[in-house]
N, C-alpha and C positions, 0 to 999 in steps of 0.2 A: 172503515179501514181496520183490518185485523193485524194488530202489532205482533201478536204471538207468532202468527204464520210468517210474517216478514222476518222476525228475528230467527226463526228456525231455518228459513231459506238462506239468510246471510250466514248463519252458523254452518250450514251444510256446504255452502260455497267455499267458505274459509277453510273448512276441514278438507275439502277436495283439493284446493290449491296447496295447502300445506303438505298433503300426501304427495302431490306431484313434485313439489320442491324437495322433499326428503328423498324421493326416488332419484331425482336429478343429482342431488348431492352424493348419494350412495354410488351412483354410476361414476361421478367425477372422482370420488375417493378410490374406487376400484381401478380406474384408468391411471390415476396418479401412482398407486402402489405398483402397478405393472411397469410403468415408465421408470419409477425409482429403482426397481430391481434391475431393469435393463441398464440404467446409468451406472449403478453400483457394479454390475458385472463388467461393463466396459472400463470403468475406472480401475478395477482390480486387474484386469488383463493389461492395461496400459502401465500400471504401476509395476507389475511383475516384469514386463518387457524392459522398462527403464532400469530396474534393479539388475536384471540380467546384463543389459548393455554396460552399466557401470561396473559390474563385476568383471566383464570381459575387458573393458578399458583398463581397469586396475591391473588385471593379470598381464595384459599386453605391455603396460608401462613398466611393470616389475621385470618382465623378460627383456624388454628393449633397453632399459637403462636403470641401473640400480640407483636409488635415491641416496644422496650423501647423508642427510639428516633431515628427517621430516619436519623437525621444529624450525630449522634454518630456512627450509623451503617455504614453510608456512609463513614465517616471519617476513620473507622477501615478498610474498604475495599480498600480505596484509598491509605493509607499510604504505604503499601508494594510496590505497583506499583509505587508510586511517588519516593520512595527510589531507586527502580531499574532503573527508567527512568532518574532520576536527574543526571546531569553531575557532575563529581567529582570536588571538589574544586581545583582551580588553584594552581599549586605548588608555593611554596615560593622561590624566587630567593635568593640563598645564597649570591650572590654579594651584594644584597641590605641590607642584615643583617650585613655583615662585611665589612666596608669600608677600613679596613686595608690590604685587599688582594692586591697582586701585579696585574698589568694589565693582565699578563698571567694567573694567578689564577682566576681572574674575568672572563676571556674569557672561561676558562675550565668549570667554574661553570655555565656560561650561556649555554654552549653546553650541559652539563649534564641536565640542566633544560629543554632545548628544546627537548632533547631525551625523558625525562620523560613525557613532555606534549604530544609528538607524540605517545608514548606508551599508555598513558591514553586515548587518542582519539581513537586509534585502539581498545583498550579493551572496550571502551564505545560503539563503533559501533557493537561489536560482541555480546553484551548482548541483548537478546530479551526477553521481559517480556510479557506474554500473558495478554491481557486486560480483558478477560472474566473469568479468574480464572480456565479455563478448562485445566487440566493437563492430556492429553491423549497422545497416542503414536505419533501422528502427531506434537503436540506442543513440545514434547521431542526432536524431530528431529531438531527443530529450536533453542532449548536451549542447544545444544551440546557445549562442551568446545572448539572444534577446527573444522574448516571447511576444514582442509587439508586431512581428512580421505577419 
């Protein structure tokens, strides 16, 4: 058995396979670069179209109705969202309010307060408020009362 010839054959096969893999990777890189340029071009065109539409809408809104005060309007739009997103106030511990409770009653009050905090946290995470004010069927899906259906 000639080990040197076998090693040379294995090395040649490995070199041939690595060259094939490099060529495949180069082709994939080339195709990826072409696709990335296409996607970037599409994104740029879409972004320009959106900017143009927003500019037209802003111009139409200025012509149609003069805004009283942009700060007041912005405040009115933000308040409902802020109320929906704001965390509920922390529950008041009954044990802190009444020092005459027995240790067992204080412990039970603390447990009740902890359960109330956990429930409030779960409810706060289940409330989804749309940030764009768009109330369509898709946003309705995310504003449903329970996720168990």
